[in-house]
C-alpha positions in Angstrom: -67.2 29.7 -48.4 -63.8 29.7 -46.8 -64.6 26.3 -45.1 -65.1 24.8 -48.6 -61.6 25.9 -49.8 -60.0 24.5 -46.7 -61.5 21.1 -47.2 -60.3 21.0 -50.8 -56.8 22.0 -49.9 -56.3 19.1 -47.6 -56.8 16.7 -50.5 -54.3 18.6 -52.6 -51.7 18.4 -49.8 -52.2 14.6 -49.6 -51.7 14.3 -53.4 -48.6 16.5 -53.2 -47.2 14.4 -50.4 -47.8 11.2 -52.4 -46.1 12.7 -55.5 -43.1 13.8 -53.4 -42.7 10.3 -52.0 -42.8 8.7 -55.5 -40.2 11.2 -56.7 -37.9 10.4 -53.7 -38.3 6.7 -54.3 -37.4 7.1 -58.0 -34.4 9.3 -57.2 -33.2 6.9 -54.5 -33.5 3.9 -56.7 -31.6 5.7 -59.5 -28.8 6.7 -57.1 -28.5 3.2 -55.7 -28.3 1.7 -59.2 -25.2 4.0 -59.7 -23.6 3.3 -56.3 -23.8 -0.6 -56.2 -21.6 -1.1 -59.3 -19.0 1.3 -57.9 -18.9 -0.5 -54.6 -18.7 -3.9 -56.4 -15.8 -2.6 -58.6 -14.0 -1.2 -55.6 -14.3 -4.6 -53.8 -13.0 -6.5 -56.8 -10.1 -4.1 -57.1 -9.3 -4.7 -53.4 -9.4 -8.4 -53.9 -7.1 -8.2 -56.9 -4.5 -6.3 -54.9 -4.7 -8.9 -52.2 -4.2 -11.6 -54.8 -1.1 -9.8 -56.1 0.3 -9.8 -52.6 -0.4 -13.5 -52.2 1.4 -14.2 -55.6 4.4 -12.2 -54.4 4.3 -14.2 -51.1 4.2 -17.5 -53.0 7.2 -16.4 -55.1 9.2 -15.5 -52.0 8.4 -18.8 -50.4 9.5 -20.7 -53.5 12.8 -18.7 -53.6 13.5 -19.4 -49.9 12.9 -23.2 -50.3 15.1 -23.2 -53.4 17.9 -21.3 -51.5 17.7 -23.9 -48.7 18.6 -26.7 -51.0 18.0 -27.8 -54.5 17.4 -31.4 -53.4 14.2 -30.3 -51.5 13.0 -28.4 -54.6 11.1 -31.3 -56.3 8.4 -31.0 -59.0 4.8 -31.2 -57.7 1.9 -29.0 -56.5 2.3 -27.1 -53.2 1.1 -24.2 -51.1 3.2 -21.9 -49.0 3.1 -22.2 -45.2 4.9 -19.8 -42.9 6.4 -21.0 -39.7 8.1 -18.2 -37.7 10.5 -20.6 -36.1 12.0 -23.5 -38.0 13.8 -26.2 -36.2 16.7 -26.6 -36.7 17.3 -22.9 -37.5 18.3 -22.2 -41.0 19.7 -19.1 -42.8 16.2 -18.6 -44.4 13.7 -18.9 -41.6 10.0 -19.4 -42.0 8.7 -20.6 -45.4 7.9 -24.2 -46.3 6.0 -25.8 -49.1 3.3 -28.2 -48.2 1.9 -30.7 -50.7 -1.5 -29.9 -52.4 -3.4 -26.7 -52.6 -4.2 -24.3 -49.8 -6.8 -21.7 -48.8 -5.9 -18.4 -47.2 -8.4 -15.7 -46.4 -10.9 -17.0 -49.0 -8.2 -17.3 -51.7 -7.1 -20.6 -53.2 -3.4 -20.9 -53.6 -1.3 -23.3 -55.5 2.3 -23.5 -56.7 3.2 -26.0 -59.4 6.9 -26.8 -59.7 7.8 -28.5 -63.0 11.1 -29.6 -64.6 11.1 -28.2 -68.1 12.9 -29.8 -71.1 15.8 -28.2 -72.9 15.6 -28.3 -76.7 19.1 -27.0 -77.2 21.5 -25.1 -75.0 19.4 -21.9 -75.1 15.8 -22.9 -75.4 13.4 -24.4 -72.8 10.3 -26.3 -73.7 7.4 -27.9 -71.8 7.1 -31.0 -74.0 10.1 -31.7 -76.2 13.8 -32.1 -75.6 15.7 -33.6 -72.7 15.0 -32.8 -69.0 17.0 -30.0 -67.5 17.7 -30.9 -63.8 19.1 -27.4 -63.1 15.9 -25.4 -64.0 12.4 -25.4 -62.5 9.3 -23.8 -64.0 7.2 -22.2 -61.3 3.5 -21.5 -61.9 1.9 -19.7 -58.9 -1.9 -19.3 -59.0 -4.3 -17.5 -56.8 -8.0 -17.8 -57.4 -11.2 -16.6 -55.7 -14.9 -16.1 -56.2 -16.5 -12.7 -55.8 -20.1 -11.7 -56.6 -20.8 -15.1 -58.2 -17.8 -14.8 -60.6 -14.5 -16.7 -60.5 -11.2 -14.8 -60.8 -7.7 -16.2 -61.3 -4.2 -14.6 -61.3 -1.2 -16.5 -62.4 2.6 -15.8 -62.2 5.1 -18.0 -64.2 8.8 -17.9 -63.5 11.9 -20.0 -63.9 14.5 -20.7 -61.2 17.9 -22.2 -61.6 20.1 -24.3 -59.3 22.5 -22.0 -57.6 23.9 -21.7 -54.1 23.9 -18.3 -52.4 27.1 -19.0 -50.4 
């Protein structure tokens, strides 16, 4: 009689093992469905921080080019390029604006410099009024793609013609 019970218990162990495996698969799948969105969100957050730094870098480059001379600060679309040694040496070393759009570390960068119009002595406009040669509208843009979705960050500022020294 004991041999009969032993034979039946081996089938029960096999069924228990299969049930345990199914439960582990269900729990693992459920855990992974919670982990993947968190990882994705963290990666997108990291990319946004990097894009903010690139926008800051673009603004610094634009300010340096403006400080070197207003005559070189012409309307158009540019991207910042850093050259550690400029020749001839200037007070503000390093940054230059190259025409067109650029790509850095998977991020698309562009700086649009425009000459806004002045409606009256206090108000700027993009479309009406007379051109103000002493003001430039700067629109810095960083865009990238992550997980099949496009992201864009934009910073708009205005700079005036002034000489630091």
